[in-house]
N, C-alpha and C positions, 0 to 999 in steps of 0.2 A: 417478565419481559422477553419479547422473541429475540433469537440470536440472528447473528450474522453467520454464515458459514463460507470459509475461504479453503478452497481445495488447489493445492500446488501441483503442476506438473511440469517437471524440471527438464524437460526434453525440447530440444531445438535441432533445426535441420542444419544450422551452423550457429558458431558462437561468434557473435558481433564483438567487434573490439573493444568497444566502450562498456559492455555488459558487465556489471559486478554482482550480478544475482547467482544465486545457487541454483545455475542450470546449465547445462552442456549437451554435447552430442554423443548419443547412444545407438547401440543397435536396436532394432525394432524387437529384437527378442527379449529386450528388458522391459518392454512396455507391459506386457501380460503380467510378469512377477510384480511389476510395481503396481498396476491396478488391483491385483489381488491384495497387495498389501493394504491399499488405501480403502477398499471395501471393507477388510477386516478393522482397519482403525475407525472407520465411521460407525460400524455396527458395534463398536466398544466405546462410543462416546460417552454414554452416561455413566458407565463404570470409571472410564478415565477421569471424567469430570468429579467424581466422587473421590477419587484417589486423590487428586489435586487439591480436593476440598473447596471445590466452587460450586457455585449453585447452577444446576442443570436445567435447561428449558427444553421442553420436545418441540416447542414451536419456533419456525424460523421465518424471516420476511425478506431475506436476501441471500443470494448464493453467488460467490464470484470464483471462476477458475482463472487462475493466473500461472504465470510460469517465468521463464519458459515459453512454450507454445502449445496450448491444450488441443489446437485444433489439428494437431500432427497425430493425435491418437486415432485410432480406427474408430469407425462408426460404432460398432458392437461395444467397444470399450467405453466410449461416451455415454452410451445407453446404459451400460451396466452401472456406472457411476451415479447416473441420475436416478435410476432404479433403487439403488441401495440408500440414497440419501432420501427418497420419498418413503423408503420402507421404514426409516429410522427417525424421520422427522416430519411434523406436521408443517407442511408450507401453506402459507397465507395464499389466498386467491391473487392477491395483488403484489405478490412477492417479485422484487427485482432479481433478475437471473442474468449474470454477466459472465461471457466468456471471451477470454485475450485471443486474439487471432493474428499470427503474421499473414500479410496479404500475399495471396497466392496460394495459402494452404488449404482453403475452403473448397476442397472436393463437394460434388453433388451428393454424395453418400453422407459425409459430415455434415454438411448444410441441412439434410433431411433430418438427421439425428439430433441437431439442435434444436430444430423447430417442434419436433415431437417431444422434446424434453421441456419444452415451454421457454427457452431461452428468449429473452425480450430485450436483451442489450449486449452489443458486441463492440469490444474495444480494438482497433486495429493499430499494430505498431508501424506506422508509418514512419515516424522519424524525419524524414524530408521528402518533398515532392521534386527533388531534384535527382534525376538519376546518377549522375557522378558522385554526389555527396552520399547516397544510399551505397552504392557500390564500394566507396572508399572505406565503409566501416564494416563491410561483410554482409549487408542485407542483400537478398535474392531477388527482390522485387523491383519492379519499374512503376512509375507514375501510373501507367495505363492501367497495371495490376490493381491499384487501389481503386482507380474510378470504377474498374468492371466490378470489382468485389462490393463497393457500395450499392452499385445498381442491383446485384444480386442478392444482396441482404433485403434491401427494400421490397424487392419483387418477392421474396419469401415471407414478407410481413414484419421484417426486424428493422424498425426505423430508428429506434434510439442506439445512436453510433457515436463512439468517441473515437478521435484521432490523436494519437501521440506523436508530438514533434519534439525534437532536441535542438536547443540552440547552442551552438559552439562546436559543431562537428566539423571534420577536416574540410577545407575548402570552401567552407560558408562565408559568405559575404552579406553585407546589408540588402544588396540587390537579390541575392538567391533566397535569403530568409523571407524577404517580402514576397517572392514568387510563391514560396511554400505556405505563407499565411494566406496569401489570395486564393490559391487552391483549396485550402481547408475551408475558407468561408465560402467559396463557390460550390463545393461539394454539399454544403446544406447540413452537415454533422451538426446536432444540436449540443455536442460537447466536445470539448477540445483540451488536451493536457499539454502543459509546455513545461519542459524539463531543461535545465541548464546542465552541460556536460560535467558530470563527476570527474575530478581529477584525484585518484587515489591509487593505492598499490592493490587493488581489488579487481582490476581490469588490465589487459594487455595494453590498450592505449594509454591508460592512465600511468602504469609503471614506465612505459615508454617517454611520455611526458616529463615524468619526474626525474628520468634519467638523461633528459636533453637528446634523446635519440631521434631516429627518422623513420623507424618501422612504423608501419600501420599509419602512415602520412601524419604522423605525430607532429611534424614541422610546418604542417599546413593547418593546424588547429588555431582558431581565432585567440587572441590574448583575452584575459579577464575582463577588461574594459569593454572590448567589443561585445563579448558573449553578454554581459550585463545590459548594454545597449539593445541588443536583439530581444532580450527578454523584455524590457520596457517597451520596445515597439510593439511587441506581440501582445501585451496587455492593452496599449492603447487602440491598436487596430482591431483586436477582438471585442473588447468594450464597445467601440464605436459601431461593431456590426451586430450588436445585441447579444453577442455571446460572452456573457458577463463573468468577470471574475469572482469566483465565491471562496477560493482558496489558494495558497500560494501558488500552486502548479496547475489550478484547475478552473476552466471557464464553461460555462453553460448556459444555455437558453432557460428561461423561466420554466420550473417544473421538471428538468433534465438534470438536476444535480445528482451526483451518484449517491444514491441512498447508503450503499455498502460502505464506501468509504467514510461517509460522514460519521459512522458508527465508531472508527478509529479516533477521530478528531473530538468526538463528543463523549468518548469513554463508556460507549454501549457494549453489552458483552458480545464476544464472537468467539467461535470455535476455527481452529486451522487444523486441516489434513495434508499431510505429506511432507516432502522433504523442506526443512526451514520454514515450515509453517507455524505461525505464532496464535495464542489464544489468550484471552482475558474474559474472566468470569467473577461475578460478584463472589465474594467471600462467603462460604458455609462453615468456615472452620472453627473448632473449639479451640481456644488458645492455648488450654492445658495441653492438648494433644500437639499442637504445634511446638510449644516450648520443650515439651518431652522428645518429640522427633529430633529437634535440633540438638539438645543435649546429648541424645544417645550418639550423636556422629563426633562428640568432642572427645579428646583423649583424656580428658579429667576436668574438675571443677563445675562452676556453674555455668548454665546458658549464658550466650554473649548479650541477651536482651530479655527483657520481660515484655511479653505480650499480653494484653487484656482485651476483652471482646470490642471494646470502643476503639481500639487502634486499628482494627482490621477492616479493610475497604474491599478488596479484591485480590485475586491471583493471577499471576501471569506464568505462561509455561509456552516451551517451544521445541519443535521436534529435531532431530540431527540435520545438520546442514549439509551433508552429503548422501548420495545414494546409498551406498553401501552398508553403513549402519543403519540407515532408515530401514533397510529391506531386512536387516537382521534383527529388527524388533528393538532397537535402542530405546530405553526410557527417556524420561525428562525429569529435571528437578523444579518443582514449582517455585516462584519467587512470590512472597507475600507483599502485597502493595498495602502500606499502612496508610492511616489516613492523613498522615503529613505527605507521604508520597503521592495520594490521589490529588491533593491540593497542589503539588508541584505539576503533575500531569495536565490537570485541569488549565493551568495556564499555558504551559508550553505547547500543549496540543490545541488548545481551543484558540490561541494567538494565531495559529495557521490560518484560520477562517478569517476572511476579509472582513466580516461583521464583528470580530474580536470576541471578547468575552464580557458578560453582563457582571459587574462587581456585586451587585445587589444578590444575584442568584448565587454567588459564589459565597457570599455571607451567609445566605438563608441555608446552604448545603453544608458548609463547613464551619459557622459559627462566625460571629464578628470580628472575633481576634485573628481569623485567617487572613484577614487584609492587611493587619498590621505587621505581620511576619515579612511581608514582602513590600513594604511601604516605602522602605529605601530604595529598592531596587527599582520599582516603579517610577518613584521620583527622578531617580538619576537617569533612567533611560527615557523619560519624557524630555528632560534637559538637554539630553543627547541628540533628541529628534529622532529617536528610534520607535518611540510609542507615543501616541497621542490619546488623550483623556477627554472624552465629551461626556461630561455628568458621570453617569454610572457605568458607560461603556467604554473599555480599554482595547485598543486595535494597534496593529503595526502601521507606521508610516511607510510611503514607498521606500524611503532609504532602510528602514527597519525590515522591510521584507528582504531587500538585496542582503542584508547582514542579519537575517533571521537566527541562523545557528548561535551568534553571539548573544542575541537577546535571550533565546531559550536557555543558553547554558546559565544564565543568571538566576533561573527558577529551578535549577536541578541540584540536589546535594548527593553526596555519595553513598547514602544510607540504602541498604538493602537486607532482605532476609530471605534466606533459602530454606525451604522446608523439606 
């Protein structure tokens, strides 16, 4: 099965106040060191996969450059990364190749490099078409910048464009949100992603909101109810415009769904390169070796669990989540995904899709007994109005989408095996 490839570029021109990703502002001197490390990691992909005891495939049908802001790399750095990928992987002719870009960072040289590399999809981090809202969270572009970038991308032959918008930004109102939605639709982009502002301690704005402060315009952030209303308004307006919701945060015209991201939600294999990049490969592990490796790290006694071949499904691993340890060559500890864990993932990842999960397919892949393991949870969530069951299809209700984390938690156990 072909892989999806994810390349993390954790560099930004400025750190947005709402951002909780592993990205930051660094001097351009760090860029070349990072690209060198990335190229070495890509070249080592087969050996790294074998060390993690995952099934490696040399064929890939999607590439996704995320960040951060990949488009702030120099054109020669972008070219070098794509050349290295093509030297180590066989890309399908119809591969989806996506690069995330911040509006205003696509200089002619970068644009030329993307086109030469075969990039056929660009995701623009717009967040808002209202200039005051963008400025309030540290975005450097204006509405006109986005319009100009879209025109330039189309002129270069890249028409598969995604626009990111965030519901719940400081100063946002129902009226201003409606303006951003109208602009996104008028722009003609075939894909739109809608995210609700995350409030947690991993961003400056989130910490200020939790503390009840006023920095970063925190006192102008809409309350949870209004943010939920804005999200619902986006669902209704985009669906009515033919940009149909196919995942909790993603909307697309027919045929423009993100093929790369669908790999995550349907548990297809992918490899990640760079800071905080994650990977998931089907397991090729010998259970005896796994048990022995785990036992060797114990101070004494028997291994904490017994693994047999039938228990193994996949392996997940991730790189260091900050720049310095990644550049220093920090390794990773793979986590075995057992058949039980794979079943849980099938539910809580698959339910992100608006089409839901097919219970017949789950029974075919995991055995008829798999459904009985969660029969109680499913029945209760249906009674609560968070899930709806239509014969063999199980999907989130509209209320369930708003409370999706609570739904997903019902399908997750604490079990994990580190090898």
